C-alpha positions in Angstrom: 69.0 -12.9 -21.4 68.8 -9.6 -23.3 66.2 -8.4 -20.8 68.5 -9.4 -17.9 71.4 -7.6 -19.5 69.3 -4.4 -19.9 68.2 -4.7 -16.2 71.8 -5.1 -15.1 72.8 -2.1 -17.2 70.0 0.0 -15.7 70.9 -1.0 -12.2 74.6 -0.2 -12.7 73.5 3.1 -14.3 72.4 4.3 -10.8 76.0 4.7 -9.7 77.8 5.4 -12.9 77.3 7.7 -15.9 77.0 5.6 -19.1 75.3 8.3 -21.2 77.3 7.6 -24.3 78.1 3.9 -23.8 77.0 2.0 -26.9 76.3 -1.4 -25.3 72.8 -0.3 -24.1 71.9 0.7 -27.7 73.3 -2.6 -29.1 71.3 -4.6 -26.5 68.1 -2.7 -27.4 68.8 -3.3 -31.1 69.3 -7.0 -30.5 66.1 -7.2 -28.5 64.1 -5.5 -31.3 65.6 -7.6 -34.1 65.0 -10.8 -32.1 61.4 -9.8 -31.4 60.8 -9.2 -35.1 62.3 -12.6 -36.1 60.2 -14.4 -33.5 57.0 -12.7 -34.7 57.8 -13.6 -38.3 58.5 -17.2 -37.4 55.3 -17.5 -35.2 53.3 -16.1 -38.1 54.8 -18.7 -40.5 54.1 -21.5 -38.2 50.5 -20.3 -37.7 50.1 -20.1 -41.5 51.4 -23.6 -42.0 49.1 -25.0 -39.3 46.1 -23.3 -40.9 47.0 -24.7 -44.4 47.5 -28.1 -42.9 44.1 -28.0 -41.2 42.5 -26.9 -44.5 44.1 -29.8 -46.4 43.0 -32.4 -43.9 39.5 -31.1 -43.4 38.3 -31.0 -47.0 39.6 -33.7 -49.3 40.0 -32.8 -53.0 37.2 -34.1 -55.3 38.0 -36.9 -57.6 37.5 -36.1 -61.3 38.1 -38.1 -64.4 37.6 -41.6 -63.0 38.2 -43.1 -66.5 
């Protein structure tokens, strides 16, 4: 939706002068922050999947049977 809002802003900018209108900058900021959050969460999920695969592929050795 942020991309659609930016496209709408750019299309409306053809007919109007919005040089100092803050909404464009706020939309860009929201887009960058959202992208950073998504990248972080994807990295966390990948790390959890990798650790889960390591745990299931090599069982821990049993020591001290007594």
